[in-house]
Biotite code that builds the C-alpha atoms (Angstrom):
import biotite.structure as struc

atoms = struc.array([
    struc.Atom([0.014, 0.027, -0.073], chain_id="A", res_id=1, res_name="MET", atom_name="CA", element="C"),
    struc.Atom([1.414, 3.479, -1.051], chain_id="A", res_id=2, res_name="LYS", atom_name="CA", element="C"),
    struc.Atom([1.933, 6.062, 1.748], chain_id="A", res_id=3, res_name="SER", atom_name="CA", element="C"),
    struc.Atom([-0.311, 8.934, 1.922], chain_id="A", res_id=4, res_name="THR", atom_name="CA", element="C"),
    struc.Atom([1.773, 10.937, 4.254], chain_id="A", res_id=5, res_name="ARG", atom_name="CA", element="C"),
    struc.Atom([1.480, 14.761, 3.927], chain_id="A", res_id=6, res_name="GLN", atom_name="CA", element="C"),
    struc.Atom([4.844, 16.819, 3.817], chain_id="A", res_id=7, res_name="PRO", atom_name="CA", element="C"),
    struc.Atom([5.524, 18.523, 7.082], chain_id="A", res_id=8, res_name="ARG", atom_name="CA", element="C"),
    struc.Atom([4.763, 22.175, 7.266], chain_id="A", res_id=9, res_name="LYS", atom_name="CA", element="C"),
    struc.Atom([7.021, 24.468, 9.197], chain_id="A", res_id=10, res_name="THR", atom_name="CA", element="C"),
    struc.Atom([7.229, 28.071, 10.090], chain_id="A", res_id=11, res_name="GLY", atom_name="CA", element="C"),
    struc.Atom([4.927, 30.620, 8.478], chain_id="A", res_id=12, res_name="ARG", atom_name="CA", element="C"),
    struc.Atom([3.428, 27.854, 6.135], chain_id="A", res_id=13, res_name="ASP", atom_name="CA", element="C"),
    struc.Atom([2.369, 25.860, 9.299], chain_id="A", res_id=14, res_name="ARG", atom_name="CA", element="C"),
    struc.Atom([0.906, 28.987, 10.871], chain_id="A", res_id=15, res_name="ARG", atom_name="CA", element="C"),
    struc.Atom([-1.020, 29.957, 7.838], chain_id="A", res_id=16, res_name="ALA", atom_name="CA", element="C"),
    struc.Atom([-2.224, 26.514, 7.361], chain_id="A", res_id=17, res_name="PHE", atom_name="CA", element="C"),
    struc.Atom([-3.423, 26.204, 10.983], chain_id="A", res_id=18, res_name="ALA", atom_name="CA", element="C"),
    struc.Atom([-5.180, 29.616, 10.638], chain_id="A", res_id=19, res_name="GLU", atom_name="CA", element="C"),
    struc.Atom([-7.116, 28.401, 7.481], chain_id="A", res_id=20, res_name="ARG", atom_name="CA", element="C"),
    struc.Atom([-8.116, 25.347, 9.324], chain_id="A", res_id=21, res_name="LEU", atom_name="CA", element="C"),
    struc.Atom([-9.271, 27.370, 12.301], chain_id="A", res_id=22, res_name="ARG", atom_name="CA", element="C"),
    struc.Atom([-11.435, 29.607, 10.018], chain_id="A", res_id=23, res_name="ALA", atom_name="CA", element="C"),
    struc.Atom([-12.988, 26.410, 8.470], chain_id="A", res_id=24, res_name="GLU", atom_name="CA", element="C"),
    struc.Atom([-13.507, 24.840, 12.178], chain_id="A", res_id=25, res_name="TYR", atom_name="CA", element="C"),
    struc.Atom([-15.150, 28.064, 13.303], chain_id="A", res_id=26, res_name="TYR", atom_name="CA", element="C"),
    struc.Atom([-17.427, 27.807, 10.043], chain_id="A", res_id=27, res_name="ALA", atom_name="CA", element="C"),
    struc.Atom([-18.631, 24.414, 11.204], chain_id="A", res_id=28, res_name="GLY", atom_name="CA", element="C"),
    struc.Atom([-16.302, 21.870, 9.918], chain_id="A", res_id=29, res_name="ALA", atom_name="CA", element="C"),
    struc.Atom([-15.322, 19.016, 12.285], chain_id="A", res_id=30, res_name="SER", atom_name="CA", element="C"),
    struc.Atom([-11.667, 17.909, 13.139], chain_id="A", res_id=31, res_name="ILE", atom_name="CA", element="C"),
    struc.Atom([-12.418, 14.672, 11.357], chain_id="A", res_id=32, res_name="ARG", atom_name="CA", element="C"),
    struc.Atom([-13.742, 16.445, 8.191], chain_id="A", res_id=33, res_name="ASN", atom_name="CA", element="C"),
    struc.Atom([-10.686, 18.753, 8.103], chain_id="A", res_id=34, res_name="LEU", atom_name="CA", element="C"),
    struc.Atom([-8.326, 15.720, 8.541], chain_id="A", res_id=35, res_name="ALA", atom_name="CA", element="C"),
    struc.Atom([-10.000, 13.739, 5.776], chain_id="A", res_id=36, res_name="GLU", atom_name="CA", element="C"),
    struc.Atom([-10.047, 16.622, 3.442], chain_id="A", res_id=37, res_name="ARG", atom_name="CA", element="C"),
    struc.Atom([-6.338, 17.633, 4.064], chain_id="A", res_id=38, res_name="THR", atom_name="CA", element="C"),
    struc.Atom([-4.948, 14.112, 4.301], chain_id="A", res_id=39, res_name="GLY", atom_name="CA", element="C"),
    struc.Atom([-3.481, 14.765, 7.836], chain_id="A", res_id=40, res_name="TYR", atom_name="CA", element="C"),
    struc.Atom([-4.300, 12.635, 10.874], chain_id="A", res_id=41, res_name="SER", atom_name="CA", element="C"),
    struc.Atom([-7.041, 13.772, 13.317], chain_id="A", res_id=42, res_name="TYR", atom_name="CA", element="C"),
    struc.Atom([-4.425, 14.360, 15.957], chain_id="A", res_id=43, res_name="GLY", atom_name="CA", element="C"),
    struc.Atom([-2.249, 16.400, 13.572], chain_id="A", res_id=44, res_name="THR", atom_name="CA", element="C"),
    struc.Atom([-5.376, 18.674, 12.768], chain_id="A", res_id=45, res_name="VAL", atom_name="CA", element="C"),
    struc.Atom([-6.223, 18.911, 16.413], chain_id="A", res_id=46, res_name="ARG", atom_name="CA", element="C"),
    struc.Atom([-2.644, 19.956, 17.441], chain_id="A", res_id=47, res_name="ASN", atom_name="CA", element="C"),
    struc.Atom([-2.557, 22.496, 14.521], chain_id="A", res_id=48, res_name="LEU", atom_name="CA", element="C"),
    struc.Atom([-5.968, 23.975, 15.812], chain_id="A", res_id=49, res_name="LEU", atom_name="CA", element="C"),
    struc.Atom([-4.483, 24.209, 19.307], chain_id="A", res_id=50, res_name="LEU", atom_name="CA", element="C"),
    struc.Atom([-1.394, 25.806, 18.231], chain_id="A", res_id=51, res_name="SER", atom_name="CA", element="C"),
    struc.Atom([-3.337, 28.957, 16.986], chain_id="A", res_id=52, res_name="VAL", atom_name="CA", element="C"),
    struc.Atom([-5.490, 29.169, 20.152], chain_id="A", res_id=53, res_name="LYS", atom_name="CA", element="C"),
    struc.Atom([-8.542, 27.686, 18.581], chain_id="A", res_id=54, res_name="THR", atom_name="CA", element="C"),
    struc.Atom([-11.440, 27.252, 21.150], chain_id="A", res_id=55, res_name="LYS", atom_name="CA", element="C"),
    struc.Atom([-12.555, 23.579, 20.468], chain_id="A", res_id=56, res_name="LEU", atom_name="CA", element="C"),
    struc.Atom([-16.184, 22.665, 20.684], chain_id="A", res_id=57, res_name="ARG", atom_name="CA", element="C"),
    struc.Atom([-17.406, 19.979, 23.170], chain_id="A", res_id=58, res_name="LYS", atom_name="CA", element="C"),
    struc.Atom([-17.637, 16.378, 21.876], chain_id="A", res_id=59, res_name="ARG", atom_name="CA", element="C"),
    struc.Atom([-20.821, 15.151, 20.525], chain_id="A", res_id=60, res_name="GLY", atom_name="CA", element="C"),
    struc.Atom([-22.455, 17.508, 18.195], chain_id="A", res_id=61, res_name="GLY", atom_name="CA", element="C"),
    struc.Atom([-21.724, 21.015, 19.321], chain_id="A", res_id=62, res_name="GLY", atom_name="CA", element="C"),
    struc.Atom([-21.829, 22.128, 15.747], chain_id="A", res_id=63, res_name="ARG", atom_name="CA", element="C"),
    struc.Atom([-23.937, 25.095, 14.639], chain_id="A", res_id=64, res_name="PRO", atom_name="CA", element="C"),
    struc.Atom([-27.200, 23.857, 13.075], chain_id="A", res_id=65, res_name="ARG", atom_name="CA", element="C"),
    struc.Atom([-28.683, 25.622, 9.972], chain_id="A", res_id=66, res_name="PRO", atom_name="CA", element="C"),
    struc.Atom([-31.950, 27.684, 10.697], chain_id="A", res_id=67, res_name="ARG", atom_name="CA", element="C"),
    struc.Atom([-34.965, 26.106, 9.213], chain_id="A", res_id=68, res_name="THR", atom_name="CA", element="C"),
    struc.Atom([-37.737, 28.692, 9.587], chain_id="A", res_id=69, res_name="GLY", atom_name="CA", element="C"),
    struc.Atom([-38.935, 32.122, 10.489], chain_id="A", res_id=70, res_name="GLN", atom_name="CA", element="C"),
    struc.Atom([-38.992, 33.022, 14.221], chain_id="A", res_id=71, res_name="GLY", atom_name="CA", element="C"),
    struc.Atom([-36.382, 30.336, 15.480], chain_id="A", res_id=72, res_name="GLN", atom_name="CA", element="C"),
])
C-alpha cells in the first residue's frame, strides 16, 4: 500500500495552514472532516488548531445547526 503521508509544514506555512483550518472549524467543519480533506491525521489537525489558540467545541455535536424557518 502506498503511503499517503503529507509533507511537514514549518514556520509561516504551518501557521498560515493552521489559521485556515481554524477558520473552517469556526465555520462548522469538524476536526475529522478537516483531517479527511487535508490528508493529515485527526491528531495533527487537532494539534494545529490548538497551536493557533482555537477554542474547541465540546464532543458530540456542538456544531451550529442551520436555521430552518422564521422566528427560530
